[in-house]
C-alpha positions in Angstrom: 0.0 0.0 0.0 1.0 3.6 -0.4 1.6 6.1 2.4 -1.3 5.8 4.8 -3.9 8.5 4.8 -4.6 10.5 8.0 -8.1 9.1 8.3 -6.7 5.5 8.3 -4.5 6.4 11.3 -7.0 8.6 13.1 -9.1 8.0 16.2 -12.4 9.8 15.6 -14.6 11.2 18.3 -18.2 12.0 17.6 -19.7 15.0 19.3 -23.5 15.8 19.6 -23.0 19.6 19.9 -26.2 20.2 21.8 -25.0 17.9 24.6 -21.2 18.5 24.9 -20.6 21.9 26.7 -22.8 24.9 27.3 -20.6 27.9 27.2 -23.2 30.7 27.5 -25.6 29.5 30.1 -28.7 28.6 28.0 -28.7 24.9 28.8 -27.6 24.0 25.3 -24.2 22.9 24.1 -22.5 25.0 21.5 -19.4 25.5 19.3 -17.6 27.6 21.8 -18.1 24.9 24.4 -16.5 22.4 22.1 -13.6 24.8 21.5 -13.0 25.2 25.2 -12.6 21.4 25.5 -10.2 20.9 22.7 -7.3 20.5 25.1 -9.1 17.6 26.8 -9.7 15.9 23.5 -6.1 16.4 22.5 -4.8 15.0 25.8 -7.2 12.0 25.3 -5.5 11.3 22.0 -8.3 12.2 19.6 -7.2 12.9 16.0 -10.5 13.9 14.4 -13.9 15.1 15.4 -17.2 14.3 13.8 -19.8 17.0 14.6 -23.4 16.2 14.3 -25.5 18.8 12.5 -24.8 22.4 13.5 -27.0 24.0 10.8 -30.1 26.2 11.4 -33.0 23.9 11.9 -36.6 23.8 13.3 -35.4 20.8 15.3 -38.1 18.4 14.4 -35.4 15.8 14.1 -32.9 17.7 16.2 -30.7 19.1 13.4 -31.2 16.4 10.8 -33.9 18.7 9.3 -31.7 21.4 7.8 -33.1 24.8 7.0 -29.9 26.3 5.8 -26.8 24.3 4.8 -24.4 27.2 4.8 -24.8 28.6 8.3 -24.7 27.8 11.9 -27.8 27.4 14.2 -28.0 30.5 16.4 -28.1 28.4 19.6 -24.7 26.9 18.6 -23.0 30.2 17.6 -22.0 31.8 14.3 -19.9 31.0 11.3 -17.1 33.0 13.0 -17.4 30.7 16.0 -17.2 27.7 13.7 -14.1 29.1 11.9 -12.5 29.7 15.3 -13.2 26.1 16.4 -11.9 24.7 13.1 -8.7 26.8 13.3 -8.0 25.9 16.9 -8.7 22.2 16.2 -6.3 22.2 13.3 -3.6 24.0 15.4 -3.9 20.9 17.7 -3.6 18.5 14.8 -7.3 17.6 15.2 -9.3 17.3 12.0 -13.0 18.1 11.8 -15.6 16.4 9.6 -19.3 17.5 9.4 -22.6 15.7 9.2 -24.0 16.2 5.7 -27.7 15.5 5.2 -28.0 14.8 1.5 -31.4 13.0 1.3 -33.8 15.6 2.5 -34.2 19.2 3.9 -36.4 20.7 6.4 -39.9 21.7 5.2 -38.8 25.2 6.3 -35.8 25.3 3.9 -36.3 28.0 1.3 -36.1 25.4 -1.5 -39.1 23.5 -0.2 -41.0 26.7 0.6 -40.6 27.6 -3.1 -41.3 24.0 -4.2 -44.7 23.8 -2.5 -45.7 27.4 -3.5 -47.2 26.1 -6.8 -47.0 23.3 -9.3 -45.4 25.8 -11.7 -42.6 27.0 -9.4 -39.1 26.4 -10.8 -38.2 24.4 -7.7 -41.2 22.2 -7.9 -39.1 19.3 -9.2 -36.5 19.7 -6.6 -38.6 17.5 -4.4 -40.8 14.4 -5.2 -44.4 15.4 -5.9 -47.0 13.0 -7.1 -50.8 12.8 -7.6 -52.7 10.5 -5.2 -54.3 7.2 -6.2 -57.8 6.0 -5.4 -58.4 8.8 -3.0 -55.2 8.2 -1.1 -51.4 8.5 -1.4 -49.6 7.4 -4.5 -48.6 4.0 -3.0 -48.3 2.1 0.3 -44.7 3.0 1.1 -43.9 3.6 4.8 -41.8 6.4 6.4 -39.1 4.9 8.5 -40.3 7.1 11.3 -43.9 5.9 11.1 -47.0 6.2 8.9 -47.2 6.8 5.2 -44.2 8.1 3.3 -46.5 10.6 1.6 -47.9 13.8 2.9 -50.8 15.6 1.2 -50.3 19.3 0.5 -53.8 20.9 0.0 -52.4 24.1 -1.5 -51.3 22.3 -4.7 -53.4 19.1 -4.4 -50.4 16.7 -4.6 -48.4 14.5 -2.2 -44.8 14.9 -1.4 -42.5 12.0 -0.5 -40.6 11.8 2.9 -38.6 8.8 4.0 -38.3 10.3 7.5 -40.6 12.7 9.2 -43.2 14.6 7.1 -41.2 17.8 8.0 -38.2 16.3 6.2 -39.2 16.2 2.5 -36.9 14.2 0.2 -34.9 16.0 -2.4 -35.2 14.8 -6.0 -31.7 13.6 -6.8 -32.8 12.8 -10.4 -32.9 16.6 -11.0 -29.4 17.8 -11.9 -30.1 21.2 -10.3 -30.4 19.5 -6.9 -27.1 17.8 -7.3 -25.4 21.0 -8.3 -26.9 22.8 -5.3 -25.8 20.1 -2.9 -22.3 19.9 -4.3 -22.1 23.7 -3.9 -22.8 23.0 -0.2 -19.9 20.6 -0.1 -17.6 23.1 -1.7 -18.7 25.8 0.8 -17.4 23.8 3.8 -14.4 22.4 2.0 -13.4 25.9 1.0 -13.6 26.8 4.7 -11.2 24.0 5.5 -13.3 21.1 6.9 -11.7 17.7 6.4 -14.6 15.7 5.1 -18.1 14.6 5.8 -20.1 11.9 7.4 -23.0 11.3 5.0 -26.3 10.8 6.7 -28.8 8.2 5.4 -26.7 7.8 2.3 -28.8 4.8 1.0 -32.0 6.8 0.7 -31.2 9.2 -2.0 -33.2 7.5 -4.7 -36.6 5.8 -4.9 -38.1 3.6 -7.6 -39.7 6.1 -10.0 -42.4 3.6 -10.9 -43.7 3.8 -7.3 -44.7 0.1 -7.1 -46.4 -1.0 -3.9 -44.4 -3.0 -1.4 -45.6 -6.5 -0.6 -44.4 -7.1 3.0 -46.7 -9.5 5.0 -47.0 -7.2 8.0 -47.3 -3.5 8.8 -44.3 -1.4 9.8 -45.5 -1.0 13.5 -46.1 -4.8 13.6 -42.6 -5.3 12.3 -41.0 -3.0 14.8 -42.8 -4.7 17.6 -41.7 -8.2 16.4 -38.1 -7.0 15.9 -37.8 -5.7 19.5 -39.3 -9.0 20.8 -37.1 -11.2 18.6 -35.4 -13.8 20.8 -32.9 -15.5 18.4 -30.9 -15.0 15.3 -33.2 -17.1 13.1 -36.2 -14.8 13.9 -34.1 -11.7 13.4 -33.0 -13.0 10.0 -36.6 -13.7 9.0 -37.6 -10.2 10.1 -34.7 -8.6 8.2 -35.9 -10.3 5.0 -39.4 -8.8 5.6 -37.9 -5.4 6.2 -35.9 -5.6 3.0 -39.1 -6.4 1.1 -40.9 -3.5 2.9 -38.4 -0.9 1.8 -36.9 -2.4 -1.3 -38.1 0.4 -3.5 -36.9 3.1 -1.2 -33.3 2.2 -0.2 -30.0 1.4 -1.8 -31.0 1.8 -5.4 -28.2 1.5 -7.8 -28.3 5.1 -8.9 -26.8 6.3 -5.6 -23.4 4.8 -6.5 -23.0 7.2 -9.4 -23.6 10.1 -7.0 -21.0 8.7 -4.6 -18.4 8.4 -7.4 -19.1 12.1 -8.4 -18.9 13.2 -4.8 -15.6 11.3 -4.2 -14.1 13.0 -7.3 -15.2 16.4 -6.0 -13.7 16.1 -2.6 -10.5 14.7 -4.0 -9.9 18.0 -5.8 -9.5 19.4 -2.3 -6.7 17.0 -1.4 -6.7 14.5 1.5 -10.4 14.6 2.6 -12.7 11.8 3.8 -16.2 10.6 3.1 -17.8 8.4 5.8 -21.2 6.8 5.1 -24.0 6.0 7.5 -24.3 2.5 6.0 -22.9 -0.9 6.6 -23.3 -1.9 3.0 -19.8 -2.7 1.6 -21.0 -1.9 -1.9 -20.5 1.8 -1.0 -16.8 1.3 -1.2 -17.3 0.9 -4.9 -14.1 -0.7 -6.4 -12.3 0.2 -3.2 -11.0 3.6 -4.5 -13.9 5.4 -6.1 -16.9 5.8 -3.7 -16.8 6.2 0.1 -13.5 6.1 2.0 -15.1 4.5 5.1 -18.2 2.4 5.7 -19.3 1.7 9.3 -19.1 -1.8 10.7 -22.6 -1.6 12.1 -23.0 -5.4 12.4 -20.5 -5.5 15.2 -22.2 -2.6 17.0 -25.5 -4.3 16.7 -24.3 -7.7 18.0 -26.6 -8.8 20.9 -23.5 -10.0 22.8 -19.8 -9.4 22.6 -18.1 -12.8 22.5 -14.9 -14.1 20.8 -17.0 -16.0 18.3 -19.1 -13.0 17.4 -16.0 -10.8 16.9 -14.1 -13.5 14.8 -17.2 -14.1 12.6 -17.6 -10.3 12.1 -14.0 -9.8 11.1 -14.0 -12.8 8.8 -17.1 -11.7 7.0 -16.3 -7.9 6.8 -12.7 -8.0 6.0 -13.2 -10.9 3.6 -15.9 -9.1 1.6 -14.2 -5.7 1.3 -12.9 -4.8 -2.2 -9.1 -4.4 -2.6 -7.9 -1.1 -1.2 -10.9 -0.4 1.0 -10.3 0.4 4.6 -12.4 -0.8 7.6 -14.2 1.4 10.1 -15.4 0.3 13.5 -17.7 1.8 16.1 -19.6 0.7 19.2 -22.1 3.6 19.5 -23.6 6.8 18.1 -26.4 9.3 18.6 -29.0 6.8 17.4 -28.0 3.7 19.4 -28.0 2.6 23.0 -24.8 3.2 24.8 -22.3 0.4 25.2 -22.7 -0.3 29.0 -26.5 -0.2 28.7 -26.3 -2.9 26.0 -23.6 -5.1 27.4 -23.2 -4.3 31.1 -24.2 -7.2 33.5 -24.2 -5.1 36.7 -21.2 -7.1 38.1 -18.4 -6.6 35.6 -19.4 -3.3 33.9 -15.9 -1.7 34.1 -14.3 -4.8 32.6 -16.9 -5.1 29.8 -16.4 -1.4 29.0 -12.7 -2.0 28.7 -13.3 -5.0 26.4 -15.4 -2.8 24.1 -12.8 -0.1 24.1 -10.0 -2.5 23.4 -11.9 -3.9 20.4 -12.4 -0.5 18.9 -8.8 0.5 19.4 -7.0 -2.8 18.4 -9.1 -4.3 15.5 -8.1 -3.3 12.0 -9.7 -0.2 10.9 -10.5 3.4 11.8 -12.2 3.7 15.2 -15.1 6.0 15.9 -15.8 6.8 19.6 -19.0 8.4 20.8 -18.7 11.2 23.4 -18.9 9.9 26.9 -17.9 6.3 26.1 -14.6 7.0 27.6 -16.1 7.6 31.0 -18.7 4.8 30.8 -21.8 7.0 30.3 -25.1 5.0 30.2 -28.5 5.4 28.7 -30.9 7.6 30.7 -34.4 6.2 30.3 -36.8 9.1 30.9 -40.0 8.3 32.9 -41.9 11.5 32.2 -43.3 11.8 28.6 -43.2 15.6 29.0 -39.4 15.3 29.1 -39.1 13.5 25.8 -37.4 15.6 23.1 -37.1 12.9 20.4 -40.2 12.7 18.3 -39.4 9.1 17.5 -39.9 8.2 21.2 -43.2 10.2 21.3 -44.4 8.4 18.1 -43.6 5.0 19.6 -45.6 5.9 22.7 -48.6 6.5 20.5 -48.0 3.2 18.6 -47.9 1.3 21.9 -51.0 2.9 23.2 -53.1 3.0 20.0 -52.0 -0.1 18.1 -51.1 -2.5 20.9 -53.2 -1.2 23.9 -50.1 -0.9 26.2 -50.8 0.7 29.6 -49.5 4.2 30.0 -46.5 3.6 32.3 -45.3 0.6 30.3 -45.8 2.5 27.0 -43.6 5.3 28.4 -40.9 2.9 29.4 -41.0 1.2 26.0 -41.0 4.6 24.2 -38.0 5.7 26.3 -36.1 2.6 25.3 -37.1 2.9 21.6 -36.3 6.6 21.3 -32.9 8.3 21.1 -33.0 10.8 24.0 -31.5 8.0 26.1 -28.1 8.2 24.4 -28.0 12.0 23.8 -27.8 13.3 27.4 -25.3 16.0 28.4 -21.6 15.1 28.7 -20.6 14.5 32.3 -17.6 16.7 33.2 -17.5 16.8 37.0 -19.5 16.4 40.2 -20.8 20.0 39.9 -24.5 20.5 39.4 -25.7 19.2 36.0 -22.3 17.4 35.8 -20.6 20.7 34.9 -22.4 20.8 31.5 -24.1 24.1 32.2 -24.4 26.6 35.1 -26.2 25.4 38.3 -29.1 27.8 37.9 -29.9 26.6 34.3 -31.9 23.6 33.3 -30.1 21.5 30.6 -32.0 20.8 27.4 -32.1 17.1 28.4 -31.7 15.8 32.0 -28.2 14.7 33.0 -27.8 11.1 34.1 -27.5 11.1 37.9 -24.6 8.8 38.0 -22.3 11.7 37.4 -22.2 12.1 41.2 -21.0 8.5 41.5 -17.7 8.9 39.6 -19.0 8.8 36.0 -17.5 12.1 35.1 -14.2 13.4 33.5 -12.8 15.2 36.6 -13.0 12.2 38.9 -11.6 9.7 36.4 -8.8 12.0 35.1 -7.2 11.8 38.6 -7.7 8.0 38.9 -5.1 5.9 37.1 -7.4 2.9 37.3 -10.4 4.6 35.7 -12.0 3.8 32.4 -11.0 7.3 31.1 -7.3 6.6 31.8 -7.7 3.1 30.2 -8.9 4.8 27.0 -6.2 7.4 27.1 -3.4 4.9 27.6 -4.7 2.6 24.8 -5.3 5.5 22.4 -1.7 6.7 22.9 -0.3 3.2 22.6 -2.2 2.8 19.3 -0.7 6.1 18.0 2.9 5.0 18.7 2.5 1.4 17.5 2.4 1.1 13.7 1.1 -2.4 13.6 -2.0 -1.5 15.7 -2.8 1.2 13.1 -1.9 -0.4 9.8 -1.3 -4.0 10.4 -3.2 -6.9 8.9 -5.6 -8.9 11.2 -4.8 -12.5 11.8 -7.0 -14.5 14.2 -5.3 -17.0 16.6 -6.7 -19.8 18.8 -10.0 -19.7 17.0 -11.5 -22.6 18.9 -11.4 -20.6 22.2 -14.8 -19.8 23.6 -13.9 -17.1 26.1 -10.6 -15.7 24.9 -10.1 -13.6 21.8 -6.5 -13.5 20.4 -5.3 -12.0 17.2 -2.2 -10.6 15.6 -1.8 -7.2 13.9 1.1 -7.6 11.6 2.6 -5.0 9.2 2.6 -6.2 5.6 6.4 -5.9 5.5 6.7 -8.0 8.7 8.6 -5.3 10.4 6.3 -5.4 13.5 3.7 -7.9 14.8 1.5 -7.2 17.8 -0.4 -9.8 19.8 -3.7 -8.7 21.3 -5.1 -11.1 23.9 -8.3 -10.5 25.8 -10.3 -12.8 28.0 -13.9 -11.9 27.5 -15.2 -14.2 30.3 -15.2 -14.2 34.1 -13.1 -17.4 34.4 -9.3 -18.0 33.9 -8.4 -19.0 30.3 -5.3 -21.0 29.4 -4.7 -20.5 25.7 -2.2 -22.1 23.3 -1.5 -19.2 20.9 0.2 -21.2 18.1 3.0 -18.7 18.3 6.6 -19.9 18.7 7.7 -16.5 20.0 8.6 -14.4 22.9 7.1 -11.0 23.5 7.3 -7.7 25.4 4.2 -6.5 27.1 3.3 -3.1 25.9 0.0 -2.8 27.7 -1.9 -4.9 30.2 -4.6 -4.8 32.8 -2.9 -7.6 34.7 0.8 -7.8 33.7 3.8 -5.6 34.3 4.2 -3.4 31.2 7.7 -3.6 29.7 8.2 -7.2 31.0 8.9 -10.0 28.6 7.7 -13.6 28.4 6.9 -16.7 26.4 3.9 -16.2 24.2 3.3 -19.9 23.3 0.8 -20.5 26.1 -0.9 -17.7 28.0 -2.9 -17.9 31.2 -5.3 -15.0 31.0 -7.1 -13.7 34.2 -10.8 -12.9 34.0 -11.4 -10.0 31.6 -7.6 -9.5 31.1 -6.5 -7.4 28.2 -2.9 -7.7 27.3 -1.0 -6.5 24.2 2.6 -7.6 23.4 5.1 -6.9 20.7 6.1 -10.3 19.2 9.8 -11.1 19.2 11.8 -14.0 18.1 12.3 -16.7 20.8 15.5 -16.2 22.8 18.4 -18.3 21.5 18.5 -21.7 23.2 14.8 -21.7 24.3 13.0 -25.0 24.3 10.6 -25.7 21.5 
């Protein structure tokens, strides 16, 4: 391979701006708050930031309904604040990528206001308008956020299409003027100096223009209910096939790949930039060098349990199916998904499990994306008062539970809190101060803070504790940075029959360095024959003296031990 790109070596850190730091006392995180914490991120070892949408928005979908692609939402600051944040991040060698919502706009965007003004408006065809059929919508497609994918507009007597909320009308990417306008948005931010984009909902850009009805055997609410109740892999696989049929005419149409190739060509005129897709579909790598630079390994994030067998199968399938030249990308959480400890914690070994998840992200082959607060072990906060819900997805699911399934109020609220996304978007926990130091004591934060900030789940307490999860992340990130094989090495599984221990090598293609990663993912002692005829020097360990050396042929791993060694030739005269 050629010289590695910065985004292949980087550790990315996702920030939900509304929940990171409130700098002006309004209970809402902002760009200046992020700027003030750049030193923390630099010390942690972060190389790049992904900022969730910071654009002006009516906040129906909390920023993913964009009203102006070329500005900053007033509650977050100004374009001058953004430039200052970008400049100061760059001075610390931290790159910045932005969320880019290509599929749809807000219904308050000037483009849509023009489009819906009349059937003759020049921007009418910038969105997808159709006549109804048999007194109803054009077909039986669903919105992924509930109900029909079509909304009737009485002013012009037609329906417009929305894959998400009705306040998020889909752009018509078959219209060249739309593509030109959105590519101008890309140029605007690249001209300012941003380092790339995470592309939201990339697979939804095109729909089947024939509008055929879908033929799934159940409704979307019924499917969601069944999915959340599914108890085994066979049932999940059956339901995934039904979902694929339900949305087959609305997602991942072949035309999207031509747009990705054009977008890749555009960003490459600006030098070494990166495009990351909100998709797990490896087809978005194209030929490995002509579409997206990075595609998320969501199957690992979605695994019901973290076990050696799950990780091995995931790596075998993902790495084996990637086109030549493509680069992996791993994550354990984001703004739409339950937090790591809330998914995998068992109440007895939570710190150990959090360390395992961190070690996977930072030692598997590929670019790691961390979600804010993971480094201190933040958990989901399940709201119990419907009035506190901010996420319309949670409120919608409450209505589904009550109206479709007859669920009692309290149970419906609990299920809606678990279904919605407020749970993983709560304010960052900086200290034991009121509101975890996110905002001033006299101000109410936009979402409640998880009360466990007072129990040590905060940055200030953990920064001073060498045994904390935060310091574990920090040590491992810095080890990764100074160990070439952990960044660029190939992945080679070892001891594949082991049920509780996961072992693999990261080895540079020129064999100049090999690193053994060994982690016991169980609560019992594991004695493992590695298959290596080698000695090693321990670079990092939860249980062994770092810098010590030892025989790597057979390892006895303590419960939840994580140890990383540089592989060396056996000492002369050692027994076979």
